[in-house]
N, C-alpha and C positions, 0 to 999 in steps of 0.2 A: 816750682822752676826748680832748675836744676844747672849748675856749672854756670848761671849767672845768666840761662838763660834759660824761656820764656815757650810755654810750651801747651800748645793745641791739639787736643783728640778729638777725631773726629769718629763717626759713629754710624754706616752707611744701611740704614731699612729701608729698602721699598717694598708699597705696601706687594705687590705680586709676587709668586713665586710659583713653580708649576709642579717641582714634582710634589712637596709639601704647601699648602695653600694657605696662609695667614702664623706663617711663622713663628713673625718673628712678632708674637702679641701671643701663644701659645702658652696658656700654662702652668709653665715646668719646675714642680716644689714651691707652689703655692706664688704666684711672683709670672705674671709675661715674658715672654724670653731672651728679649733686650734689655727687662731689666739687670739680668747679670749681672749681663755687662755692661750697663750704666753705675752700679752697685759697684765693680772694680776697678772701674777708672773712677770717682768718686775719693775713693780709699787708698786712692793711688800718694806718696809721697812731693810727685812731681809733676801732675799735672794740673795746669791752674785756671786751663775753662772748655769743659767736653759740651760739641753740640752734635745737635741728632737729626743728620740728614732725611728727610722723605717724603714724598707724596702722601702719605698715606694722611688722613685725622687721625686713625685713632695709634696710628700710633705717635704721633707727633705731643699728640693729650697724653699717655702714658708719658712721654717722656719729660712732659712740663713736671708732669703731678710728683717724677722720681728725678726731679730736684736739676734737672740743665739745661741748655736752650737749645732751642729748633732754630732750623729754615728749610722751609718746604721746599722738596725738591722741582722744577719747571718735570712740565709731562718730559720732554726726550731728554731727562736724565738716566730717568726708570723707566726704560730700556733696556732689555738682552741685551742687546750690542752699545750702551751706553759701558765709559770707559771706568776704571776705579779715577781716576783724575784723574778727568772732569767732571767729577762730583767732589773731589778735593779741591780742585783751584776753584767751583763754585762757591765753596763755602768761604774760602778762602775771601772770597771776592765779596759776601754777603757782610761778610763782622766787621765792627771796628778795632781795630788797632792790629796790628803785626807781631806775629808769633816765630822764634827764630828755632821750631823745632813742633815737627805733627806727627801722631802719632795716628795712628791708623784702628779702631777695633772693632769688627766684624763683631757683630751681636748671632752670630753662628757658632761659635765657640762660650758659649756658657762657664764651660771649668776652669780654664784660664783664667786666671784672682790678680790683687791686686802685689800680691808677693808678684809671678812673674811679669804684669810689665813693669814695677820697681828695680828687678832684676835686670830688665832687659835694655833699660838708661842708666843701670849703676854699668855696663858692660859698656854702653854708647860710651859711655866716661873714660870706662877708663883704656880703652882700646885712643881713647881719638878718633872715634868715625863714626862719618857723614847719615852712615845708614845700619840700621840692624834690624834680621827680619828674624823671624820665632819659624823654628823647625821641628821635628823629633826623628824619632829611627822610622827607617824603610820596614813595617810589617814583614815583608821578604824581603832577602837580594833582589834585585834584580836582575842580576847576574845568571837567577836560576829562569827568565823572563823572556819572552820573543815575538815577536809575529810568528801567524800562522800559514802555510800555503794551503789552497782550497783545497787540496788532497789529505791536507790533513796532515804531512807529513812531519815529523819531529827529528830526521836524519844529521839538522840543520841544527839542531833546539835549545843545543848548551855547545858553546866551545871546548874544544878538546880542553883545553889546560886545565878549566871548569871542573867535570866531572871524574866524579869518586872524592870530588872534596864535603863535607861535614859543613855544615847550615856555619855551625863554631869558628869556624877557619876560615871563610867567607869579612872578607875586611867592612865594616861597618856602614849603612848609607842614608842617609837624612832622606826630607820630601820638607816643601814648603807644609803649614797645619794649619793657615789663616788666621793663624792666633793674634799676634801682633805684629805692626809693622811701624818702623822708627827714621824719620829724613828729617835733613835739617835744610830747612828750609828752598835757603836759596840751592839747593841741588837738587832738589826735589820737583823747584818748577822748572828749571832748569835740562834739565834733563826729561819731564813727564813721569816720571816715574820712580815709587820706593826703592827700584829693583839698579841699585845706580850700577857702574861700570866698573867702580873699583872705591877702594876701602871703606866696606860694607864687608860685617859682621854677619852668622848666624847667634841665636842668641838658643839655647839647646830644654824645650823642654818634656817631660816626660812624655810616652806617648799613651798614659791616663789622663792625663789633664788636657788632649788637641784633638777631641774629638768633634769634625766644624757637622751643624748638623743640618745635614739635605737632602736625608728623605725621614719617613715614619719610623724607619726603622733605628737608623740615629738618632732621633726622637726620646725612643723609646728604651731605648741603650741610655741615656744617661739621666733617662726619669728613677727606672732603676738604681743608677750604681750611687744619683742626689738622696733615692728613699733608703738605701740600706749603707748610709756612709757612719 
């Protein structure tokens, strides 16, 4: 609970994964990948209840053993086309009790910890915001990116006003890092998204904590970091 408001955290973890099969249960630093997020949620000062939503028996078993509640996700919500909001809505409809704030914590961000989660909640209160979403700086400026025509010509690749700039002279850009989504429930249910139209703020995270595991290369990189901390 924070500021008198109750908090529900949802960890969505389906069993299917095309790029990295079974990634949510792969052993990382001595425990399944999903447990890193479960433990971060359990050590948060503000989260009142954590629920793992999954279609997968092994994921649900691991989650129960790690100390959180679970809900079985129906097959139609475990496809690539199912929206994040539909998964959240299913959990909200399944559980007992009403909560004021919902946090979405994706299990593919194992380096996000309870300090980050609590920092995002602190920002929610400080800004009197309706939603907070975590971001990190982009590794490269998007001002140095563009599409390419079929022949590969770079005649118009960089805008004239950008040519000659050093990277340190360019403005900082940020990207969503997928680690933390917070939203007051009334706005979440009304707009059916964490990305509200207004009164939403960014929680900045260091890029080193912002790795989102999608491929084996991502997984191996995070494992290297954990083993060499």
